[in-house]
MARLODREN-17515 format. One record per residue (C-alpha): residue in one letter; x, y, z. Coordinates in steps of 0.2 Angstrom, whole numbers, padded with zeros to 4 digits, always signed. Example, Ala and Ser with C-alpha at 12.3 -4.5 7.8 and 13.67 -1.06 7.14 Angstrom:
<recs>
A+0062-0022+0039 S+0068-0005+0036 
</recs>
This chain:
<recs>
X+0156+0714+0336 X+0161+0732+0336 X+0148+0744+0329 X+0155+0755+0316 X+0156+0774+0317 X+0141+0782+0308 X+0136+0798+0300 X+0127+0805+0316 X+0144+0806+0325 X+0152+0815+0310 X+0137+0827+0311 X+0140+0830+0329 X+0159+0833+0327 X+0158+0852+0327 X+0148+0851+0344 X+0161+0840+0351 X+0176+0851+0345 X+0168+0866+0353 X+0165+0857+0370 X+0182+0849+0369 X+0190+0866+0368 X+0181+0871+0384 X+0186+0856+0394 X+0204+0854+0387 X+0213+0862+0402 X+0205+0851+0415 X+0208+0835+0405 X+0226+0840+0402 X+0228+0842+0420 X+0220+0825+0423 X+0231+0817+0409 X+0247+0824+0417 X+0242+0817+0434 X+0238+0800+0426 X+0254+0799+0416 X+0266+0791+0429 X+0253+0777+0432 X+0250+0774+0414 X+0269+0772+0411 X+0270+0760+0426 X+0256+0749+0419 X+0264+0750+0401 X+0281+0743+0408 X+0271+0729+0416 X+0268+0722+0399 X+0252+0720+0389 X+0240+0710+0399 X+0223+0706+0393 X+0211+0720+0395 X+0197+0714+0406 X+0180+0722+0404 X+0174+0731+0419 X+0156+0726+0424 X+0151+0740+0435 X+0134+0748+0432 X+0141+0765+0427 X+0148+0757+0412 X+0132+0756+0403 X+0128+0774+0400 X+0143+0785+0403 X+0148+0783+0385 X+0139+0799+0381 X+0152+0809+0390 X+0158+0822+0376 X+0174+0824+0385 X+0177+0805+0383 X+0172+0806+0364 X+0184+0820+0361 X+0199+0819+0372 X+0199+0805+0384 X+0212+0794+0376 X+0226+0794+0388 X+0216+0800+0403 X+0213+0785+0413 X+0202+0794+0426 X+0189+0799+0413 X+0189+0782+0404 X+0180+0770+0416 X+0163+0771+0407 X+0171+0763+0391 X+0177+0746+0386 X+0194+0745+0377 X+0187+0747+0360 X+0178+0763+0364 X+0161+0756+0362 X+0148+0757+0376 X+0149+0740+0383 X+0130+0737+0385 X+0126+0743+0367 X+0140+0732+0360 X+0134+0717+0369 X+0116+0720+0363 X+0122+0723+0345 X+0132+0706+0346 X+0117+0697+0353 X+0104+0704+0341 X+0116+0707+0326 X+0106+0724+0323 X+0101+0733+0339 X+0099+0752+0339 X+0105+0765+0350 X+0099+0782+0349 X+0099+0783+0330 X+0086+0773+0321 X+0090+0776+0302 X+0097+0763+0290 X+0115+0757+0288 X+0120+0760+0270 X+0122+0744+0260 X+0115+0733+0275 X+0098+0725+0276 X+0084+0737+0281 X+0086+0737+0300 X+0088+0750+0313 X+0105+0757+0314 X+0117+0753+0328 X+0122+0766+0341 X+0136+0778+0335 X+0153+0773+0342 X+0167+0784+0350 X+0185+0783+0346 X+0196+0771+0357 X+0199+0777+0374 X+0209+0769+0388 X+0202+0759+0403 X+0210+0754+0419 X+0221+0740+0414 X+0216+0723+0422 X+0199+0729+0426 X+0205+0742+0439 X+0193+0756+0442 X+0200+0774+0444 X+0184+0782+0447 X+0183+0791+0464 X+0170+0788+0477 X+0153+0795+0476 X+0150+0814+0479 X+0147+0820+0497 X+0129+0822+0500 X+0131+0838+0510 X+0141+0846+0497 X+0129+0840+0484 X+0114+0848+0494 X+0124+0864+0496 X+0126+0865+0477 X+0109+0860+0471 X+0098+0868+0484 X+0100+0886+0478 X+0096+0880+0460 X+0080+0871+0465 X+0074+0886+0474 X+0072+0895+0458 X+0054+0902+0457 X+0052+0896+0440 X+0051+0878+0447 X+0035+0882+0457 X+0032+0881+0475 X+0039+0864+0480 X+0049+0855+0467 X+0055+0837+0471 X+0072+0830+0467 X+0083+0815+0470 X+0101+0810+0465 X+0107+0793+0467 X+0124+0784+0465 X+0121+0771+0452 X+0136+0760+0457 X+0130+0758+0475 X+0112+0762+0474 X+0114+0775+0488 X+0103+0791+0488 X+0115+0806+0489 X+0102+0820+0489 X+0084+0821+0490 X+0071+0835+0493 X+0052+0830+0493 X+0059+0814+0484 X+0044+0803+0490 X+0031+0816+0485 X+0020+0809+0471 X+0019+0822+0458 X+0013+0823+0440 X+0028+0816+0430 X+0022+0820+0412 X+0033+0811+0399 X+0046+0804+0412 X+0032+0791+0414 X+0039+0783+0399 X+0054+0777+0409 X+0042+0767+0420 X+0033+0760+0404 X+0050+0755+0397 X+0056+0746+0412 X+0039+0737+0415 X+0038+0732+0396 X+0056+0725+0396 X+0054+0716+0412 X+0037+0708+0406 X+0042+0703+0389 X+0061+0704+0387 X+0072+0715+0376 X+0071+0702+0361 X+0052+0701+0360 X+0044+0706+0344 X+0026+0712+0339 X+0018+0703+0324 X+0005+0708+0312 X-0003+0694+0301 X-0014+0691+0287 X-0026+0676+0289 X-0037+0667+0277 X-0054+0660+0283 X-0056+0643+0275 X-0070+0641+0262 X-0075+0660+0263 X-0061+0669+0254 X-0061+0681+0268 X-0043+0688+0272 X-0042+0696+0289 X-0028+0708+0293 X-0025+0705+0312 X-0018+0719+0322 X-0003+0713+0333 X-0001+0730+0342 X+0014+0736+0332 X+0013+0755+0332 X+0029+0755+0321 X+0021+0746+0306 X+0024+0756+0291 X+0016+0757+0273 X+0030+0768+0267 X+0041+0762+0252 X+0056+0764+0263 X+0053+0754+0279 X+0069+0758+0287 X+0069+0741+0296 X+0052+0743+0304 X+0038+0730+0300 X+0032+0734+0282 X+0014+0733+0277 X+0020+0732+0259 X+0030+0716+0262 X+0015+0709+0271 X+0005+0712+0255 X+0018+0704+0244 X+0018+0689+0255 X-0001+0688+0256 X-0004+0690+0238 X+0009+0677+0234 X+0001+0665+0246 X-0016+0668+0239 X-0010+0666+0221 X-0003+0649+0226 X-0021+0644+0231 X-0028+0651+0215 X-0037+0665+0224 X-0038+0681+0216 X-0054+0689+0223 X-0056+0691+0242 X-0067+0699+0256 X-0056+0710+0266 X-0058+0713+0285 X-0048+0718+0300 X-0046+0712+0318 X-0043+0724+0332 X-0048+0712+0347 X-0030+0711+0354 X-0034+0727+0364 X-0050+0730+0375 X-0059+0746+0382 X-0059+0763+0374 X-0047+0767+0361 X-0048+0786+0365 X-0035+0793+0377 X-0043+0803+0392 X-0036+0819+0384 X-0047+0816+0369 X-0042+0819+0350 X-0025+0826+0351 X-0011+0828+0338 X+0001+0820+0350 X-0006+0802+0348 X-0018+0792+0338 X-0032+0781+0344 X-0024+0767+0354 X-0027+0753+0342 X-0018+0737+0339 X-0018+0740+0321 X-0011+0756+0313 X+0001+0761+0299 X+0013+0775+0302 X+0004+0779+0318 X-0010+0786+0308 X+0000+0801+0303 X-0007+0812+0289 X+0010+0818+0283 X+0027+0810+0281 X+0033+0814+0299 X+0039+0800+0310 X+0039+0809+0327 X+0031+0824+0335 X+0013+0831+0335 X+0003+0830+0319 X-0015+0827+0314 X-0020+0809+0314 X-0033+0799+0304 X-0049+0797+0313 X-0049+0777+0312 X-0031+0771+0312 X-0036+0752+0310 X-0048+0756+0296 X-0035+0766+0287 X-0022+0753+0288 X-0034+0740+0282 X-0039+0751+0267 X-0020+0754+0263 X-0017+0735+0264 X-0032+0732+0252 X-0025+0745+0240 X-0008+0736+0241 X-0016+0719+0237 X-0025+0726+0222 X-0008+0733+0215 X-0002+0714+0217 X-0016+0707+0207 X-0028+0703+0221 X-0046+0710+0221 X-0051+0715+0238 X-0068+0722+0245 X-0068+0738+0255 X-0062+0732+0273 X-0074+0729+0287 X-0072+0726+0305 X-0071+0707+0310 X-0062+0694+0321 X-0051+0680+0314 X-0058+0663+0320 X-0047+0649+0327 X-0049+0641+0310 X-0041+0655+0300 X-0025+0650+0291 X-0010+0662+0292 X-0005+0668+0275 X+0009+0679+0280 X+0017+0689+0295 X+0028+0703+0298 X+0037+0707+0314 X+0043+0723+0322 X+0062+0725+0327 X+0066+0719+0345 X+0057+0727+0359 X+0074+0735+0364 X+0073+0746+0348 X+0055+0750+0351 X+0059+0756+0368 X+0074+0766+0362 X+0063+0775+0349 X+0050+0778+0362 X+0062+0787+0374 X+0072+0796+0361 X+0058+0804+0352 X+0045+0803+0367 X+0034+0793+0356 X+0017+0792+0364 X+0010+0779+0352 X+0023+0767+0356 X+0022+0771+0374 X+0003+0767+0375 X+0006+0751+0364 X+0019+0745+0376 X+0008+0748+0391 X-0005+0737+0383 X+0007+0724+0379 X+0013+0724+0397 X-0005+0721+0402 X-0007+0706+0390 X+0010+0698+0395 X+0005+0698+0413 X-0013+0693+0412 X-0021+0709+0414 X-0035+0717+0403 X-0027+0726+0388 X-0035+0743+0392 X-0029+0759+0402 X-0034+0752+0419 X-0026+0735+0415 X-0010+0743+0410 X-0010+0753+0426 X-0011+0738+0436 X+0002+0728+0426 X+0015+0742+0426 X+0013+0744+0445 X+0014+0726+0448 X+0030+0724+0437 X+0039+0738+0446 X+0034+0731+0463 X+0041+0714+0457 X+0057+0722+0453 X+0058+0729+0471 X+0055+0747+0466 X+0047+0760+0477 X+0030+0762+0469 X+0021+0769+0484 X+0010+0783+0478 X+0013+0779+0460 X-0001+0779+0447 X+0000+0775+0429 X-0016+0780+0421 X-0008+0779+0404 X+0009+0773+0397 X+0014+0790+0389 X+0012+0803+0403 X-0001+0813+0394 X-0013+0809+0408 X-0012+0822+0421 X-0018+0809+0434 X-0002+0800+0432 X+0009+0800+0448 X+0027+0796+0451 X+0040+0801+0464 X+0058+0807+0461 X+0064+0793+0471 X+0055+0780+0460 X+0062+0788+0444 X+0080+0787+0450 X+0077+0769+0456 X+0071+0764+0439 X+0086+0771+0431 X+0098+0762+0443 X+0088+0746+0441 X+0091+0748+0422 X+0109+0749+0425 X+0110+0734+0436 X+0121+0720+0429 X+0108+0708+0435 X+0095+0715+0424 X+0103+0717+0406 X+0086+0715+0398 X+0082+0733+0405 X+0097+0741+0397 X+0087+0750+0383 X+0079+0760+0396 X+0096+0769+0398 X+0103+0768+0380 X+0087+0776+0373 X+0088+0791+0384 X+0090+0807+0373 X+0108+0814+0373 X+0110+0832+0378 X+0113+0843+0363 X+0113+0828+0351 X+0098+0817+0350 X+0079+0816+0352 X+0070+0829+0363 X+0087+0836+0370 X+0094+0840+0352 X+0092+0859+0355 X+0096+0859+0373 X+0112+0860+0383 X+0121+0868+0368 X+0131+0879+0379 X+0132+0867+0394 X+0133+0849+0397 X+0130+0843+0379 X+0134+0825+0377 X+0136+0822+0396 X+0118+0822+0401 X+0106+0809+0395 X+0088+0812+0401 X+0070+0810+0397 X+0060+0826+0397 X+0042+0829+0403 X+0031+0844+0399 X+0013+0847+0402 X+0005+0864+0406 X+0011+0868+0423 X+0022+0852+0423 X+0041+0852+0420 X+0051+0836+0424 X+0068+0829+0419 X+0076+0812+0424 X+0091+0803+0418 X+0110+0801+0421 X+0125+0811+0421 X+0144+0807+0423 X+0151+0819+0436 X+0168+0827+0434 X+0176+0812+0443 X+0168+0799+0431 X+0155+0794+0443 X+0138+0789+0435 X+0123+0797+0444 X+0105+0795+0442 X+0094+0811+0445 X+0076+0816+0444 X+0070+0834+0445 X+0051+0837+0446 X+0041+0853+0446 X+0023+0855+0446 X+0012+0871+0446 X+0025+0880+0435 X+0019+0896+0426 X+0033+0899+0414 X+0038+0883+0404 X+0053+0890+0396 X+0060+0897+0412 X+0057+0880+0421 X+0065+0871+0407 X+0081+0882+0409 X+0081+0879+0428 X+0080+0860+0426 X+0094+0861+0413 X+0105+0872+0424 X+0103+0859+0439 X+0108+0844+0427 X+0122+0854+0420 X+0128+0859+0438 X+0127+0841+0443 X+0138+0835+0429 X+0151+0848+0433 X+0151+0844+0452 X+0164+0834+0461 X+0155+0840+0477 X+0168+0833+0490 
</recs>
């Protein structure tokens, strides 16, 4: 299945053209150098193109030069398969029939599901599966290039950094890479990998309505789906309106028109309030909420939240039942018994789509939900402490270097979280490992520089489309972790961490400068 080109790509075209003009001379030289080899291969016939299964295939599709000009440039084409679609995203789309990339809208004329990732135009690959990507950058040359940038005073007294060759897993550069620092929102990379490892990319979160026999009590049971929506246009997410439709129809079949309404939030344990307290960056951590408890029409970013997301969702569900001819009382907190009969259910999109939305938009509500679900899936208590133990255990099981790591939440809003630059790069490399395809959304969900999510307005004059990374920002904390394709087509994982910063704008620019330099570096 080839995923069709979509509107986001057309909207991005002016950016691509601008960047293409900047890189055209280098690509032209590469094309000239590759021309004799292409001619020889063409004369050899038209053999079946074999898909290369190296780890760097999975995320290098963001390279803007590849989008614009790489047709005919074999050396820049390794990260793509023969159709131009990113291999991992195409495979995921084929497997699920509807998986998303970094865009989460709706395909016109198609069922209401998350939109697939945008494709690129066809590019060439090494025929017969032959890789033309050069060896990894030289560590000494890389250090010589990065060290002056990381000494920028804007990055505080002792920034940490790590660069890893994804193909081999070999660390190419590191400074304080084993120092456990506050990671801010780059914590979400760990949350994503742990959740995908514990539950699988196809797992779905289910919200249900149940009827207690002989009492006419309808219980709305929270399934921990933070993407449940009460909006008319559900855009592929689980719909509270559809649940109300199905519940009302099931009740009508039983001749029931008058019910007592209650709601069940027992899936989670412990305090619902994040340690930072009431904050526009997230709602109470509840297994039942509609539209993340937002008080406006936004779908991401900070906004005032309702004081009780579960009660609000239950009230809205009651109103929807009334609109469908079912009279319901004001909802009260309860617990569904084992005797309760399920009337209707709605399920979230696959976990892969939730992870991608979490990373692209830096969605704290999804992050905290996935941390809780990781705890549940692995037999830990579904509270902050249980999620900490569960994430740590899952990463340890994957063989990742968790020494010094602490996950006091799933979102990175807690300043007591700790991660190392070495762990961040190891997480990214593990997500690219062909032996762990279930982890791939931890890469495909990373924002694309200059195009999507939290990097939309960054890198407009630098490595737009080349860097894919998760940002992290708290007062005095600036971090960036992701992947780049260097000028030789090599996929590198990087993590830059700065604590005790005093100028967030300057620190952000310094991090972007380091990532841009890494993308432009052959470093040999």
